[in-house]
N, C-alpha and C positions, 0 to 999 in steps of 0.2 A: 539391830535388825528387826523391823516390824514383822509381826506374825502374819502369815498368809492364810487365806481361806483355801482349803484343800479338799479335793475329791480323791479318794483312794479307790481304784478299780481293781477287782480281783476276780479272775475267771476261776470257777470252781468245778472240779471233776473228782468225784469220790473223795471229798474232803470232810466227810461227816465227823471223823475223829479229831480233826485239828481245828475246825471252825470255832468252837467256843473259846479255846485258848487264844487263837488268832485275834478274835474280836476283842477280848479283854486286854490283850497286850497292845493292840492298836489304839483302843480307847484311852489307855493310860498314857501312851506317848503323844497322841494328838491333842489331848486335853492340855498338854504343856506347850507343845510347839506350834499349834495351829490356832488361828483366830476362831474360825468356824470350820466344821468339817462334816463330811458324809463318807460313808464307806459303801460302795456299790458292788455287791456280790452278784456275779452272773453265773448261774448254775447251768452248765452245759449238758443238761439232761443226764445228770449223775444217776446211776442205778442203785446207789447205796443209801438213799434216803437223805442226802445232803439238804434237799429242799425243806424237809420238815424241821431240820435244825435252823435253817435260815428263817423260817416262819416264826419260830420261838424268839430268835434274836431280834427280828424286826418288830415283833409285838412288844418287846421290852424297851426298845429305844428307837425313836423315829430317825435317828441319824444312821441307823443301819438300814440300808435299802437293798432290795434284791430283785433280780430279774430271772425268770426261768425260761430257758429256751425250749422250743417244741421238740427239737431233736438235737442230737450231738452234731455240732458244726465245726469244732476245732478251736484251739486256744486263741488264735488271732481273730477269728470271727467273733468269739465271745468278748474278747478285749475291745474290738471295734464297737460292739453293741454298748458296752459299759462306758466307753469314752464318749460316745454320742449322747449318752444319758446323763453324763456328769454336768453339774451346775456351777461349780466353783472355778475360779480362774487358773488354778494350778492342779494338775493331775499327777498322782503317784500310782504306778502299777506294780504289782507284785504277785507271786504265786501263793497258793492256798496251803502249802505243805509245811510252812514255818522254816523253810530253808533260807528264806529272806527274813532276817530278824526285824520286826517292826522298830526296835530300838535304834536301828541304823538310819531311819528316815531323817532325823535331824542332820546327819552328816551329808546326805544328799541335798537337803535344803540349804545347808551352809555353802556348798559348792555352787548350787543353783543361783544363789544370791550374788555371785560374782559376775553375772551377766550372761550366763549360758541360757539357751532356749531348751536344751535337753541335757540331762545329766544321768549317766548310767551308774548303777552300783556294781562295780566289777569285783569279782572275788579273786583273791590271790591264788587260791588253789581250789578247783572244783571238786566236790565230793562225789565223784563218779568213778566208774571203772576205766581202764586204759582205752578200750575201743570206743566207749562213749565219749571220753575226752577228746580223742582224735577226731571223731565225727563232729563234735562240737567246734573244734578248731577249723575243720573244713567248711562247716556252715558259716563261720565268721569270715573266712576268706571270700566265700561267695557273696556274703553280705557287703563286704568292702567293695567288691566290684559293682554291686547293685546300687549302693548308697553313694559311692564316690567320695567317701570321707574316711580319714585314718581312724576315727573314733569307732569304726565298726569292729575293731579288734576287742573293744571293751563292751560290746553289746550284751545286754542282760535283760531279763524280764523285769528286773528291779530297776525302775526308771522314774524320773520326774520330768515333766515338761509343761509348757504353757498350753492351756486349753485352746487358745486361739489357733494353734497349729492344726487342729482338726479341720479348719476351714479349707486347708490345702487338699484334703481328700474327702470333702463333704459329699461329693457326687460319686464316690467310688462304688462300683458295682461288681468288682472283681470277686468271684466266688472263692479265690485263694488269696486273701489279703495278707500283707506283711506289714505290721505296724511300724517297724523300724525303717523300712524303705520309704513308707508313706510319710513318716516324719521328716525324712531328708528332702521331700518335695517342698517343705515349708521353711527349712532353715539349714544352715551349715554350721551353726554355733552349737557344737556338741562338746560335752565335757564328761569326765568320768572320775570316780573316787573309789578307792578300795574299801570294801565292806566285808564283814564276816559272812561266811556261807556255811550254815549249819547242816549237819547230816539229817537226812529224812527220818522223821520219827515214826511215821505210819505209812504203810502201803509201799508201792513201787512207782517209779516215774512212768508217765504215759509216753515219754519220748525214749524209745529204744533206738538201737543203731539203725535199724531199717527205716524207722519213721524220720530220723534226722537226715538220712541220705535222701529220702523222698522230698523232705522239706527243702533241702539244698537244691535239688533239681527243679522243684516248683519255683523257687526264688530266681534261679539263674535263667529259666526260660520264661518266667512271668514278668520280670522287671529289667532284663538286659537283652541285648542282641548278640552277646558274646558267643553263644553256640553257633549262630548263623555265620559269624565271622570266622569261627574255627572251621566250620564246614567249607567255607570259601577258601580258607588257607590250605586245608587238606586237598581240595580239588586243584588248586593252583600248583601245589608241590607235586602232586601225582601227574598233572599235565606236563610239567617240566621233565619229570622222570620218564614219561611216555615219549616225549620228543627226543630225549637223550637216548633212550633205548632204540628208537627208530633210526637215529643217526648212526648208532653203533652197528645195527643190522645192515643198513645200506652201505656203510663204510667197509664192513667185513666182506660184503658181496662184491663191491667195486675193486677192493684191493686184493682179496684172496680168491675171489670167485666162488666162495662157499656161503651157505646160509646157516642160520642157527638150527641145531638139531635138538631133538628131545622133547617128549611130551611133558615131563615134570616142569621144565622151564616155562613152557606155554601155559600150563595149568596154574602155576604160581602167579604169573602175571595177571591172568584172568581173575583169580581169587582176590588179589590185592585191589584191582580196579573195581570189581563188583562189590567188595566189602566197603570201599570208600563211597560208592554210590548209595548203598543201602544206609550207611552211616549218615550221609547228608539227607537222605529221604526221611530217616527216623527223626532227625532234628527238626526238619520242616514239619513233619507230622505232629510233633509236640506243640509247635506254635499254632498249627491249625486246630488242634484239640482245644487249646485255650481260647482261641477265637470262637470256636463252636460253643464252649461253655458260656461265654459272655453273650453270644447271640441268643442263647436260650433264655436269657434274662432271669436266670436262677437267683433267688434272693440270697444275699450274703448271710443272713440269719433270719429266723422267725421267732418271735417272742410268744410265750404262752401266758405269762402272768407277771405282774409287777407288784411290789410291796413298798409302801411308804413314798410313792411318787404321786405327784398331782394327777388326778384323773384326766386322761386325754379326751378331747372331744371326739365323739363318734363321727366317722366319715359318712 
């Protein structure tokens, strides 16, 4: 197998303690398995001084490139920035906390060479707590709905894909991007291979249970119409229930000459139907909120500084 030219894209947030070891291990692996390579670190406005470490690494080796964001934008926004800045035909993405071992990159490339457009490094057992693992599985279920491919169950931040796939979302202005969904816009040829998933050595994960659930809601309302379909289904079922209840009340009156008695019964029916209406309005409101954010034309990310990139012409 001929060696590929590779761009490694890594979003960085509070990674000061792991960046030197990550760079050394990446360089050792890529010197062997890549023809040419670059490592694009995207510092998502880390408050721990990660940028100063990246400045030192970039000064020592031009293959280490760095972008500093003006403000914290989120992991997928930072990833999108790095993906658009990559220059080689193959992109590898991974986290900055060494939970994705650089030594596993050749395994991804070996599977990638079989003809896949995207290959995920799926871990056999995630190194998280019970609730976090359950939230992660829920997020992958949502991703499967949004992507429409079975490989969504193997989705991981450790992935390799063809750089040309970014053309499918070149004009994306969504302030809440999701890289995996956008990759599915360009291909259905997904693959996965099991890799090691090491325990976190420093700090804590930025994705807690709450953020994962919010992420799942953003995905399902940002990239599918499933909630709207669910609201329609709830409305249809309750309409049938209302018709059935009306038939029961009229039938009772015609047959027995009596009407339904009792405030609790009436209050329960009102609560059910009012709750369904508010549920549907809430879902519609979520979609209107996303439309509003897009109409604001809020930038997906804003860069503050670049290191080891060709100087861009001034506008």
